[in-house]
C-alpha positions as CSV (number, residue, x, y, z in Angstrom):
1,M,10.1,-24.1,-21.3
2,E,7.6,-23.3,-18.7
3,K,6.1,-19.8,-18.4
4,K,6.6,-18.7,-14.8
5,T,3.3,-17.1,-13.3
6,T,3.4,-14.0,-11.0
7,R,1.0,-14.0,-8.0
8,W,0.0,-10.8,-6.5
9,T,-1.1,-10.4,-2.9
10,D,-3.0,-7.6,-1.6
11,V,-0.4,-5.9,1.0
12,Y,-2.9,-2.6,2.1
13,T,-6.4,-1.6,1.1
14,T,-7.6,2.1,1.5
15,Y,-10.5,4.2,-0.2
16,D,-7.7,7.0,-0.6
17,E,-6.3,7.3,-4.0
18,S,-3.4,9.5,-2.3
19,E,-2.9,7.0,0.4
20,A,-2.4,4.3,-2.1
21,A,0.2,6.7,-4.0
22,I,2.4,6.9,-1.0
23,I,2.4,3.4,0.0
24,Q,3.0,2.4,-3.7
25,G,5.9,5.0,-3.6
26,L,7.2,3.9,-0.6
27,L,7.4,0.4,-1.5
28,E,9.1,0.7,-5.0
29,S,11.6,3.1,-3.3
30,E,12.5,0.0,-1.6
31,G,12.6,-2.1,-4.7
32,I,9.2,-3.7,-4.3
33,S,7.0,-3.8,-7.4
34,C,3.7,-3.1,-6.9
35,L,0.4,-2.8,-8.8
36,V,-2.8,-0.5,-7.8
37,E,-6.1,-2.1,-8.3
38,S,-9.4,0.3,-7.8
39,S,-12.9,-1.0,-8.0
40,R,-13.6,2.5,-7.9
41,V,-16.3,3.5,-10.2
42,S,-15.9,7.2,-11.9
43,Q,-19.7,7.8,-12.0
44,I,-20.4,7.2,-8.4
45,P,-18.9,9.9,-6.4
46,V,-18.9,7.9,-3.1
47,S,-17.4,4.7,-1.8
48,V,-20.0,2.1,-0.3
49,G,-18.7,-1.1,1.0
50,K,-16.1,-2.9,-1.2
51,I,-16.9,-0.5,-4.1
52,G,-14.4,2.2,-4.3
53,E,-11.8,-0.1,-2.6
54,I,-8.0,0.9,-3.8
55,K,-5.4,-2.3,-3.1
56,V,-2.0,-2.0,-3.2
57,L,-0.4,-5.5,-4.8
58,V,2.9,-6.9,-4.2
59,H,4.5,-10.0,-5.5
60,T,3.4,-12.8,-3.1
61,E,7.0,-13.5,-2.3
62,D,7.9,-9.8,-1.3
63,F,4.4,-9.7,1.0
64,A,6.5,-10.4,4.3
65,K,9.2,-7.6,3.2
66,A,6.3,-5.3,2.1
67,A,4.9,-5.9,5.3
68,R,7.9,-5.2,7.7
69,I,8.9,-1.7,5.5
70,M,4.9,-0.2,6.0
71,E,5.3,-1.4,10.1
72,A,8.6,0.2,10.2
73,A,7.1,3.4,8.2
74,R,3.9,3.7,10.9
75,A,6.7,3.3,13.5
76,R,8.1,6.7,12.4
77,K,4.5,8.4,12.1
78,P,4.5,11.8,13.7
79,D,2.1,12.4,16.6
80,E,-1.0,14.7,15.9
81,A,0.9,17.8,16.5
82,G,4.1,16.9,14.2
83,R,6.7,15.6,16.3
84,P,8.2,12.2,15.7
85,P,7.8,9.4,17.8
86,S,10.1,9.1,21.0
87,G,13.4,7.8,20.1
88,V,12.9,8.9,16.5
89,E,15.5,11.6,15.0
């Protein structure tokens, strides 16, 4: 039998661990498996360029669904005053 290789695709990049965890939780709550990959170096307390990037990865076949879920979540994001966007209860 041939072993199936899972390919992962970067669906979101941030420098904030909390933000990556929120995205991971959102996608996993919708049944999408995720990996969080960090290039952060703990001895260096700052992020410079790609050093410090945190990527949320999904199976390549789930990329389109993950992108739609994230776009829908952005559309529901409240404004600066905490009000939901118009038309959203």
